[in-house]
C-alpha positions as CSV (number, residue, x, y, z in Angstrom):
1,M,-9.6,-0.3,19.7
2,R,-6.3,-1.3,21.1
3,R,-3.2,0.5,19.8
4,T,-1.5,-2.7,18.6
5,V,-4.6,-3.7,16.6
6,L,-4.8,-0.3,15.1
7,K,-1.1,-0.3,14.2
8,K,-1.4,-3.7,12.6
9,Y,-4.5,-2.6,10.7
10,I,-2.8,0.5,9.3
11,A,0.4,-1.5,8.5
12,N,-1.6,-4.1,6.6
13,L,-3.6,-1.5,4.7
14,L,-0.3,0.2,3.8
15,L,1.2,-3.1,2.6
16,L,-1.9,-3.7,0.4
17,L,-1.7,-0.2,-1.0
18,I,2.0,-0.6,-1.8
19,A,1.3,-3.9,-3.6
20,L,-1.5,-2.3,-5.6
21,Y,0.8,0.6,-6.4
22,L,3.5,-1.7,-7.7
23,L,1.0,-3.8,-9.7
24,T,-0.4,-0.7,-11.4
25,G,3.1,0.7,-12.0
26,F,4.0,-2.6,-13.8
27,G,0.7,-2.3,-15.6
28,I,1.7,1.1,-17.0
29,A,5.3,0.1,-17.9
30,N,4.5,-3.4,-19.2
31,P,0.9,-3.7,-20.2
32,G,1.6,-6.7,-22.4
33,L,2.7,-8.7,-19.3
34,V,0.2,-7.4,-16.7
35,T,-3.0,-7.5,-18.8
36,P,-2.9,-11.3,-19.4
37,L,-1.8,-11.9,-15.8
38,T,-4.9,-10.1,-14.6
39,F,-7.1,-11.8,-17.2
40,G,-7.7,-8.5,-19.0
41,L,-9.0,-6.7,-15.9
42,L,-6.0,-4.2,-15.7
43,G,-5.2,-2.5,-18.9
44,K,-2.8,0.4,-19.4
45,A,-5.5,3.0,-19.1
46,Q,-7.0,1.5,-15.9
47,A,-3.6,1.0,-14.4
48,Q,-2.8,4.7,-15.0
49,D,-6.0,5.9,-13.5
50,I,-5.7,3.7,-10.4
51,H,-2.0,4.5,-10.0
52,T,-2.8,8.3,-10.1
53,L,-5.6,7.9,-7.5
54,L,-3.4,5.9,-5.0
55,W,-1.2,8.9,-4.1
56,G,-3.6,10.5,-1.6
57,P,-4.4,7.3,0.4
58,F,-0.7,6.3,0.2
59,I,0.5,9.6,1.7
60,I,-2.2,9.5,4.4
61,L,-1.4,6.0,5.4
62,V,2.4,6.6,5.4
63,L,2.0,9.6,7.7
64,L,-0.4,7.7,10.0
65,H,2.1,4.8,10.2
66,L,5.0,7.1,10.9
67,Y,3.0,9.1,13.5
68,M,1.9,5.9,15.4
69,T,5.4,4.5,15.3
70,A,7.0,7.7,16.6
71,S,4.5,8.6,19.2
72,W,3.4,5.1,20.5
73,G,6.8,3.6,20.2
74,G,8.2,1.2,17.7
75,N,8.6,-2.5,18.2
76,P,10.5,-2.8,21.5
77,K,12.5,-5.9,22.1
78,K,11.4,-8.1,25.0
79,E,13.9,-8.1,27.8
80,H,14.9,-11.5,29.1
């Protein structure tokens, strides 16, 4: 797998995980708002469980993302 494809894959997974983390955080803080928006699929208890379980994958993906950016180079600007 090419490095750029792997970097994009990790970045997209991290973005998805952050969105899920924010959604579950709002589900914990404002269950009256999030539960109807998710059609009853995400209640306060489920949001708390998912929010707690996301810490491990979040830390792993952040460390992978930082490692790949630091060791493989960031996003270099093209020279004209």
